[in-house]
C-alpha angles and dihedrals in degrees: 000000000000119000115263086237134018118271112299096251090071091058134048118226095264091053092050092050091050089051092051091050091052092045091058134216095327091073100037112122113241130207104263115253112241118242116255118220117192109209095200140089091207111126090204093059091046091050092050093052091045089053089058090057093235121146113238144150125232115229108172110214118209109203138156105256123211122240103258091208088069090072139003114317092238093051091045096054092045091051092050090048090050091054090052091048093051090050089049092055088076088070095050116110101181134043090238096054112121119219113207117201134167142173125197132196135182112221129192115185091335091310114122116226109201131180113311120251095205144345092285088059091051092051092048096048097045091047088054092048094047112116093357140102118241134181128240113203126190126188111205127191128186112192136175128194088240090065101257109137148149131201121194140158124216126196130200129179125224126192119201122206117231107287126212117230092238094057091048090053091046091052091047088056091062123079094238105090100049101087096034129099108241091019098268141087115218090196091055139038089318088076087081089073096056123106096172144334134212120203133005117003092198089053088060088053089055107266126064101220093181092059092041091059090052096047100042095073090049091058098040103032090229121122109248093238090060089066090063100049117107 
């Protein structure tokens, strides 16, 4: 495709600017969109960002996570997300790159329910959740190599209906619960257990999209709608 104007050495800067003004919005230079780097191997977080239509790169970050029971749940998930973000900085190539990191926990009466080790764990967790309301907490960190960052925690509440022992066993016999905190996936078959939710649905999946869209412009200085222009 030919250049919209001849090579720059035929024009001085003032001439080029006048040409751009005559050519109209198609040729106006835009502020470059920073690159997004997702420091997570979670397929749910990847799917949520893909659903937004944003371009990003996955850079799984293996870090030693702290035991959230050693401090407040909110502080614990933020600290684990920070560790992932710091590890992700090694993959950044530009000062404007944005590292996205998150950590999610399921909490029932201040007890953390992690990922199940086996079917007995699934049965135990779902029995505990049956008929009760639990909290899902995500720590989210956005970090740039230049030092711009934000750290937030988001909480949602999920109420399970009363579950029969047979349906818990049937669910445990599927592959779904075994890589999920709390032993269920709200975006999958686990939705059948839900009576109601309060707060962000995507937070329960593991990444609060609503809050991400609010925080991203604060870190980058770009209005959120600019990220979605072609």
